[in-house]
C-alpha positions in Angstrom: -53.5 88.8 -62.4 -51.2 90.0 -65.0 -49.2 92.0 -62.3 -48.9 89.1 -60.2 -47.6 86.7 -63.0 -45.0 89.3 -64.3 -43.9 89.5 -60.7 -43.6 85.9 -60.2 -41.8 85.7 -63.6 -39.3 88.5 -62.2 -38.7 86.6 -59.1 -38.2 83.2 -61.1 -35.7 85.0 -63.4 -33.9 86.4 -60.3 -33.6 83.2 -58.7 -32.3 81.3 -61.9 -29.9 84.0 -62.3 -28.5 83.6 -58.7 -28.5 79.9 -59.5 -26.5 80.3 -62.5 -24.0 82.7 -60.8 -23.6 80.3 -58.0 -23.0 77.3 -60.4 -20.5 79.3 -62.5 -18.5 80.5 -59.3 -18.4 76.8 -58.1 -17.1 75.7 -61.5 -14.6 78.5 -61.4 -13.5 77.8 -57.9 -13.0 74.1 -58.4 -10.7 74.9 -61.2 -8.8 77.4 -59.2 -8.7 75.1 -56.1 -7.5 72.2 -58.0 -4.4 74.2 -59.6 -3.8 76.4 -56.5 -3.7 73.6 -53.9 -3.0 70.5 -55.8 0.0 69.7 -53.8 -1.6 70.5 -50.3 -4.6 68.5 -51.3 -2.6 65.4 -52.2 -0.5 65.6 -49.1 -3.6 65.9 -46.8 -5.0 63.0 -48.6 -1.7 60.9 -47.9 -2.0 62.1 -44.3 -5.6 60.7 -43.8 -4.6 57.6 -45.6 -2.0 57.0 -43.1 -4.2 58.0 -40.2 -6.8 55.5 -41.7 -4.3 52.5 -42.1 -2.6 53.2 -38.7 -6.4 53.3 -37.0 -7.3 50.0 -38.7 -4.0 48.3 -37.5 -4.4 49.6 -33.7 -8.0 48.5 -34.0 -7.2 44.9 -35.4 -4.6 44.6 -32.6 -6.9 45.7 -30.0 -9.7 43.2 -31.2 -7.2 40.3 -31.1 -5.8 41.0 -27.6 -9.4 41.4 -26.6 -10.6 38.3 -28.3 -7.7 36.5 -26.3 -8.9 37.2 -22.7 -10.7 40.5 -22.3 -7.4 42.4 -23.0 -5.3 41.0 -20.3 -1.7 41.0 -21.6 -0.8 38.5 -18.7 -2.8 35.7 -20.1 -0.8 35.9 -23.7 1.6 33.6 -21.9 -1.0 30.7 -21.8 -1.9 31.4 -25.5 -0.4 28.0 -26.6 -2.3 26.0 -24.0 -5.8 27.7 -24.9 -5.2 26.8 -28.6 -2.8 23.9 -28.2 -0.3 25.4 -30.2 3.4 24.7 -29.8 6.3 27.2 -30.8 7.6 24.9 -33.5 4.1 25.1 -35.2 4.2 28.9 -35.2 7.7 28.6 -36.5 6.8 26.0 -39.2 3.7 28.6 -40.1 6.3 31.6 -40.3 8.8 29.7 -42.3 5.8 28.9 -44.8 4.5 32.4 -45.0 8.2 33.7 -45.5 8.9 31.5 -48.2 5.8 32.5 -49.9 6.5 36.1 -49.6 10.0 35.7 -50.7 8.5 33.8 -53.7 6.1 36.8 -54.4 9.0 39.2 -54.1 11.1 37.3 -56.9 7.7 37.5 -59.0 7.5 41.2 -58.2 10.8 41.5 -60.3 8.6 41.3 -63.6 7.2 44.6 -62.6 10.5 46.1 -63.3 9.6 46.4 -67.0 6.5 48.1 -66.3 6.4 52.1 -65.9 4.0 54.7 -64.7 5.1 58.2 -65.4 8.8 57.5 -65.8 9.0 55.3 -62.6 8.9 51.5 -62.5 5.8 50.0 -60.9 8.0 48.1 -58.4 9.5 51.6 -57.1 6.3 53.1 -57.1 4.5 50.5 -54.8 7.4 50.2 -52.6 9.8 53.3 -52.9 13.4 52.7 -52.2 13.6 55.8 -50.0 10.5 54.8 -48.0 10.6 53.1 -44.4 9.2 50.0 -45.8 10.9 49.5 -49.2 11.0 46.0 -50.9 14.4 45.3 -49.8 14.0 46.4 -46.2 10.8 44.3 -45.9 12.8 41.3 -47.1 15.6 41.9 -44.5 12.9 42.3 -41.7 11.1 39.0 -42.6 14.5 37.0 -42.8 15.7 38.5 -39.5 12.3 37.6 -37.8 12.6 34.1 -38.9 16.1 33.8 -37.8 15.2 35.1 -34.3 12.3 32.8 -33.8 14.1 29.8 -35.2 16.7 30.6 -32.3 13.9 31.2 -29.8 12.6 27.7 -30.7 15.8 25.9 -30.3 16.4 27.5 -26.9 12.6 26.8 -26.2 12.6 30.3 -25.1 9.7 32.9 -24.5 6.8 32.1 -26.4 5.4 35.6 -26.3 8.6 36.9 -28.3 7.9 34.1 -31.1 4.1 35.0 -31.3 5.0 38.7 -31.6 7.6 38.0 -34.3 5.2 35.9 -36.1 2.5 38.7 -36.0 4.9 41.1 -37.2 5.6 39.1 -40.1 1.8 38.6 -40.8 1.4 42.4 -40.9 4.2 42.8 -43.3 3.0 40.1 -45.5 -0.7 41.8 -45.2 1.0 45.2 -45.9 2.4 44.2 -49.1 -0.6 42.3 -50.4 -2.9 45.5 -49.7 -0.1 47.9 -51.3 -0.2 45.8 -54.5 -4.0 45.6 -54.6 -4.2 49.3 -53.8 -1.9 50.1 -56.7 -3.9 48.2 -59.2 -7.3 49.3 -58.1 -6.2 53.0 -57.4 -3.5 53.7 -60.0 -4.5 57.4 -60.2 -3.6 58.1 -56.4 -0.1 56.7 -57.1 0.2 58.9 -60.3 -1.2 62.1 -58.6 1.7 61.5 -55.8 4.4 61.0 -58.5 3.0 64.3 -60.3 3.5 66.1 -56.7 7.2 64.6 -56.6 7.9 66.0 -60.1 6.5 69.4 -59.1 8.5 69.8 -55.9 12.0 68.3 -57.6 11.5 70.6 -60.6 10.9 73.6 -58.3 13.9 72.5 -56.3 16.0 72.3 -59.6 14.7 75.8 -60.8 16.0 77.3 -57.6 19.5 75.9 -57.8 20.0 75.7 -61.5 22.0 79.1 -61.3 24.7 80.0 -63.9 28.1 78.1 -63.2 26.2 75.3 -61.6 25.2 72.2 -63.5 22.2 71.2 -61.2 19.9 68.5 -62.8 16.7 67.5 -62.1 17.1 63.7 -62.5 13.5 62.6 -62.0 12.6 64.8 -64.9 15.4 63.7 -67.1 14.3 59.9 -66.0 10.4 60.9 -67.0 11.6 62.3 -70.2 14.0 59.2 -71.4 11.3 56.8 -70.5 8.8 58.7 -72.7 11.5 58.7 -75.8 11.8 55.0 -75.2 8.1 54.5 -75.4 8.0 56.7 -78.7 11.0 54.5 -79.9 8.9 51.4 -79.3 5.7 53.0 -80.6 3.9 52.4 -77.4 1.1 54.6 -77.3 1.6 55.0 -73.5 3.8 58.0 -74.5 0.6 60.1 -74.8 0.0 59.6 -71.2 3.2 60.9 -70.2 2.8 63.9 -72.4 -0.4 64.7 -71.2 0.7 64.7 -67.7 3.9 66.6 -68.2 1.7 69.4 -70.0 -0.7 69.3 -66.9 2.6 69.7 -64.8 3.7 72.9 -66.7 0.2 74.0 -66.5 0.4 73.7 -62.7 3.8 75.2 -62.5 2.8 78.2 -64.7 -0.2 78.8 -62.4 1.6 78.8 -59.1 5.4 79.4 -59.8 5.4 81.5 -63.1 7.6 84.2 -61.7 10.5 81.9 -60.7 10.0 80.0 -64.3 10.2 83.2 -66.2 13.3 84.2 -64.4 14.8 80.7 -65.0 14.0 81.1 -68.7 16.1 84.3 -69.0 19.4 82.6 -67.9 21.6 80.7 -70.4 21.9 77.6 -68.5 21.6 73.9 -68.8 18.0 72.8 -68.4 16.1 69.7 -67.3 12.9 71.1 -66.4 9.6 69.9 -67.8 9.3 72.3 -70.7 12.9 71.3 -72.0 11.8 67.7 -71.6 8.4 68.6 -73.9 11.1 69.9 -76.4 13.1 66.9 -76.5 9.9 64.8 -76.8 8.7 66.9 -79.7 12.1 66.2 -81.4 11.8 62.6 -81.0 8.4 62.6 -82.4 9.6 64.4 -85.3 12.4 62.0 -85.8 10.0 59.1 -86.0 7.6 61.1 -88.5 5.0 61.6 -85.9 5.1 65.6 -87.0 1.4 66.1 -86.7 1.4 65.1 -82.9 4.5 67.3 -82.5 3.0 70.1 -84.1 -0.2 69.7 -82.0 1.8 69.6 -78.8 3.7 72.9 -79.7 0.2 74.3 -80.4 -1.0 73.5 -77.0 2.3 74.3 -75.2 2.6 77.9 -77.0 -1.1 78.6 -76.2 -0.5 77.7 -72.8 2.2 80.3 -72.8 0.1 82.8 -74.5 -2.6 82.3 -72.0 -0.1 82.5 -68.8 1.6 85.5 -70.5 5.1 83.6 -70.0 8.0 83.9 -72.5 10.7 81.5 -72.8 13.3 84.0 -73.5 16.3 81.4 -74.0 14.3 78.4 -75.8 17.1 76.5 -77.2 15.1 73.5 -78.9 12.3 75.6 -80.3 13.9 77.1 -83.2 15.5 73.8 -84.7 12.2 71.9 -83.9 9.8 74.4 -85.5 12.2 74.3 -88.6 12.2 70.6 -88.7 8.5 70.7 -88.7 8.3 73.1 -91.5 10.7 70.8 -93.5 8.0 68.2 -93.3 5.7 70.3 -95.6 7.9 69.0 -98.7 6.7 65.3 -98.2 2.9 65.5 -97.8 1.2 63.6 -100.3 -2.2 65.6 -100.8 -3.3 69.2 -101.1 -6.1 68.8 -98.3 -3.3 67.2 -95.7 -0.9 70.0 -96.9 -3.2 72.6 -96.0 -4.4 71.2 -92.7 -0.7 70.8 -91.8 0.3 74.3 -92.6 -2.7 75.7 -90.7 -1.0 73.9 -87.7 2.4 75.4 -88.5 1.0 78.9 -89.0 -0.8 78.7 -85.4 2.9 78.1 -84.1 4.4 81.1 -86.1 1.3 83.3 -84.9 1.9 82.3 -81.1 5.6 82.9 -81.5 4.9 86.5 -82.8 2.7 87.0 -80.0 5.2 85.7 -77.4 7.9 88.4 -78.9 5.1 91.0 -78.4 4.9 89.9 -74.8 8.6 90.0 -74.3 8.9 93.6 -75.6 5.7 95.1 -74.3 4.2 93.3 -71.4 6.4 91.0 -69.4 8.2 92.6 -66.6 11.7 91.4 -66.2 12.9 94.0 -63.7 13.3 91.3 -60.8 15.4 89.1 -63.1 19.2 88.8 -62.3 20.4 89.5 -65.9 17.8 92.4 -66.4 19.9 94.3 -63.8 22.8 94.0 -66.2 20.8 94.9 -69.4 21.7 91.4 -70.7 18.3 89.9 -71.6 18.0 88.9 -75.2 15.6 86.9 -76.9 16.4 84.9 -79.8 14.0 83.8 -82.4 13.7 83.3 -86.2 11.9 85.5 -88.9 12.4 83.0 -91.6 9.7 80.6 -90.6 7.3 81.8 -93.6 10.2 81.8 -96.0 10.7 78.1 -95.2 7.1 77.3 -95.5 7.1 79.0 -99.0 10.1 77.2 -100.0 8.9 73.4 -98.9 5.7 74.2 -100.4 7.1 74.9 -103.9 9.7 71.8 -103.4 6.8 69.6 -102.8 7.0 67.1 -105.5 3.7 65.4 -104.8 1.6 68.4 -105.6 0.8 69.9 -108.8 1.5 73.5 -109.5 -2.0 74.6 -109.2 -2.3 72.7 -105.9 0.8 74.4 -104.5 -0.6 77.8 -105.2 -3.9 76.9 -103.7 -2.2 76.0 -100.5 -0.1 79.5 -100.4 -3.5 81.1 -100.9 -4.8 79.3 -97.7 -1.6 80.6 -95.8 -2.2 84.2 -97.3 -5.7 84.1 -95.9 -4.5 83.2 -92.6 -1.9 86.0 -92.6 -4.8 88.3 -93.5 -7.1 87.1 -90.8 -4.2 87.6 -88.3 -3.8 91.2 -89.3 -7.4 91.9 -89.2 -8.3 90.4 -85.8 -5.2 90.6 -83.4 -6.7 89.0 -80.2 -4.0 86.8 -78.6 -5.0 84.6 -77.0 -9.1 84.5 -76.9 -8.8 84.2 -73.1 -5.7 84.8 -70.5 -5.0 84.1 -66.9 -6.2 87.5 -65.8 -9.6 87.0 -67.3 -9.9 83.7 -65.2 -8.6 85.1 -61.9 -11.0 88.1 -62.6 -13.9 85.7 -63.4 -14.5 87.5 -67.0 -16.0 85.5 -69.5 -15.1 87.7 -72.5 -11.8 88.7 -73.4 -11.9 92.3 -74.7 -8.4 93.5 -75.0 -7.3 94.7 -78.2 -3.6 94.8 -78.9 -1.4 96.0 -81.8 1.5 93.6 -83.0 4.3 95.9 -84.2 5.3 95.9 -87.9 8.7 94.6 -86.9 7.2 91.3 -85.5 4.4 90.6 -87.8 5.7 92.1 -90.9 9.4 90.9 -91.4 8.5 87.2 -91.7 6.1 88.1 -94.5 9.0 90.4 -96.1 11.6 87.7 -95.6 8.9 85.3 -97.5 8.5 87.6 -100.2 11.9 88.5 -101.1 12.3 84.6 -101.4 9.6 85.0 -103.9 11.5 87.7 -105.9 14.6 85.7 -105.9 12.6 82.8 -107.3 11.0 85.3 -109.9 7.6 83.9 -108.9 5.3 86.3 -110.5 2.2 84.0 -109.8 2.7 84.1 -106.0 3.5 87.7 -105.8 0.2 88.4 -107.6 -1.9 86.3 -105.3 -0.3 88.1 -102.2 -0.9 91.4 -103.5 -4.7 90.7 -103.6 -4.8 90.2 -100.0 -7.0 92.6 -98.0 -4.5 93.7 -95.8 -4.9 97.2 -94.0 -3.3 100.0 -96.1 -0.4 100.9 -93.8 0.6 97.4 -93.1 0.8 96.4 -97.0 2.8 99.9 -97.8 5.1 98.7 -95.0 5.7 95.3 -96.7 6.0 96.7 -100.1 8.3 99.6 -99.1 10.5 97.3 -97.0 11.0 94.9 -99.8 11.6 97.7 -102.3 14.3 99.0 -100.1 16.1 95.8 -100.1 15.8 95.6 -103.8 17.1 99.2 -104.1 19.9 98.7 -101.5 21.4 95.6 -103.6 21.0 97.6 -107.0 23.1 100.4 -105.1 25.8 98.0 -104.5 25.6 96.8 -108.2 24.4 93.6 -107.0 27.6 92.8 -105.1 26.7 90.2 -102.3 28.9 90.7 -99.2 27.0 87.6 -97.2 25.6 84.3 -98.1 22.1 85.5 -97.1 22.3 88.7 -99.3 19.5 89.1 -101.9 20.5 87.5 -104.9 18.4 89.0 -107.8 18.7 89.6 -111.7 18.1 93.3 -111.9 16.5 93.2 -115.6 14.1 90.4 -114.3 13.4 92.6 -111.2 12.2 95.5 -113.3 9.8 93.1 -115.4 8.5 91.7 -112.1 7.7 95.0 -110.3 6.1 96.4 -113.7 4.0 92.9 -114.3 2.8 92.7 -110.9 2.2 96.4 -110.3 4.1 95.8 -107.0 4.8 99.4 -106.0 1.5 100.8 -106.1 0.9 102.9 -102.9 -1.0 105.9 -101.7 1.0 107.8 -99.0 0.8 111.3 -98.1 3.6 113.1 -96.4 2.7 112.3 -92.9 2.6 108.8 -93.5 6.1 109.0 -95.4 7.5 110.7 -92.2 6.2 107.7 -89.9 7.6 105.1 -92.2 11.0 107.0 -92.7 11.5 107.0 -89.0 10.7 103.4 -88.7 13.3 102.4 -91.3 15.8 104.9 -90.0 15.6 103.6 -86.3 15.1 99.8 -87.0 16.9 99.3 -90.3 19.9 101.5 -90.4 20.6 102.7 -86.9 19.4 99.1 -85.5 18.0 100.2 -82.3 15.7 97.6 -80.3 14.4 95.1 -82.7 12.2 92.1 -82.5 14.6 89.9 -84.7 17.9 90.2 -85.7 18.5 92.1 -88.6 19.2 89.7 -91.7 21.5 90.9 -94.4 18.9 91.1 -97.0 16.8 93.4 -94.7 19.7 95.7 -94.1 20.2 98.8 -96.0 22.6 102.0 -96.5 22.0 105.6 -95.5 22.4 106.4 -99.5 19.5 103.7 -100.3 17.2 104.9 -97.8 17.5 108.6 -98.4 17.4 108.3 -102.3 14.3 106.1 -102.0 12.4 108.3 -99.8 13.6 111.3 -101.8 11.9 109.9 -104.9 8.7 109.2 -102.9 8.4 112.7 -101.7 9.5 114.1 -105.1 6.8 112.1 -106.8 4.1 114.0 -104.4 5.8 117.4 -104.9 6.9 117.4 -101.2 10.7 117.5 -101.4 10.8 120.4 -99.0 9.4 117.8 -96.3 11.9 115.6 -97.3 14.6 117.8 -96.4 13.2 118.3 -92.8 13.8 114.5 -92.0 16.4 113.7 -89.7 20.0 113.8 -91.2 18.5 114.8 -94.8 19.0 118.3 -94.5 22.0 118.3 -96.7 21.1 115.4 -99.1 22.2 115.2 -102.7 20.4 112.5 -104.7 22.2 110.1 -106.6 21.2 110.3 -110.3 22.1 106.8 -111.1 20.3 105.3 -108.2 17.2 107.6 -108.8 17.1 106.3 -112.4 17.0 102.7 -111.1 14.3 103.5 -108.7 12.5 104.9 -111.7 12.9 101.8 -113.7 11.2 99.7 -110.9 7.7 101.4 -111.9 7.3 102.8 -108.4 3.8 104.3 -108.5 2.2 106.5 -105.7 -1.2 107.8 -106.9 -1.8 110.1 -104.0 0.2 112.7 -106.1 -2.7 113.9 -108.2 -5.1 113.7 -105.2 -2.6 115.9 -103.2 -2.3 118.5 -106.1 -6.0 118.8 -106.6 -6.4 119.7 -102.9 
């Protein structure tokens, strides 16, 4: 019995497992099918709808003639005798119906104030470019009435009068059915509009080459109507934004390659992504900054999922800066923390997109790649702006501000300890993987420089408390050393220039205060051996002095000089009794230390605890 029971359980588990896999596959295929074949499915539905309407129309005509006299066309002439109808009666009925429908047409003008996805209701129901637009229907009805009037005056063919009358009735029924269908099946019309926007955008992307100001007028119209709704505080703008995001998702799923090339060009854009940027800008203008930040989070999460990088994103930097600026005006600590968490998600996703740009995305098929002219412009000042806005917020107490900064620091720490961007991506979906196992390493230049720029602002402000809080963060040893050494190098560089500022963005410090700050915070407390120093020297030498390929543009406060760089590393190697290793570094063989600068470095209380450890070994 036990064997049979265990066997039954195994069989049951087997079928349950198979059933689960089938359900998961069907769920996956439904999503795939809806995205891959959205346009085709809608066109098939439209074709079936036309076939259905034509079939009903033909069937109705057949029944009409059949009812007259067993479908014998010659007996139509005797129709007036059968029903005792005169031509003038038909004409009067037609006049009445035409006048009624003309009145209805005038009433339809009220629909001109109602919109769906940027289009007027009246233009959606009766498109201007269709065979039966509202104007064409009106003209046909008037012409039929005019013809029948003449035929009655001439006492001419009753067959022609009857046919004209029937055509008028069919047109009137068509208008009524179209109106009823619109208000009972609005989603069907909406899906047709979505298909139209997808096709128009694709046409625009293909034509929008340099020196060609091709516009996608339909997308611009949708964007402008959404801006008006935001201005009126009409919540229908959420419906438009939701559908624009869905259209971007469909475009990335089906046409990512051409969209990626489109976003490497410096051209005028009127696509859906640029529309979202302008909508976000408008939301910020009307103090809907939380909605705007959430839209950006969704948008850049979508970019990360599809591994798409908008290389030339003209609106993003200004919009993110405006979102950050709103931090200054938030009223409570809890709201401030919640909002900064949103901003941090945007900044983190921006770092990931830079990583994709430098390490993952293949641009070899792009026009500008062949000329080595693809450059991504972004900002490494976002965290500095966040810190500045928190400090400048007049609605929070000093303690509340530093608790908010602790929350920001904790987000940075969590990013550094769990670099999985994103949780899933399009490749996982296509391969039907449920778990994203890819581990990535974001280079220090990408994830570190925004932190360093923020740190340098704290040093300018002589904000010892903020620096002490940050120094307690549990970042990885090597990453924290890179941050500390980069900041110290900026300070040493400005000291070597006797605090002479060449640019507005140069570090602006009081050297006496800096010495006290470094000592008080135990800022430069590191433990590096010669191999780690070699690696960091190479990083600084290549990216901060010779300025090879970089993630961000090198700001003046991060720039260094050959003299400052070599003196700093000479001091570090000397501190661990490894000067001979220093002279093996690139371009350091004939280096002579600057005694004055060495003294200044010493006054910064630079500590490398690995000295005793190395000597004991």
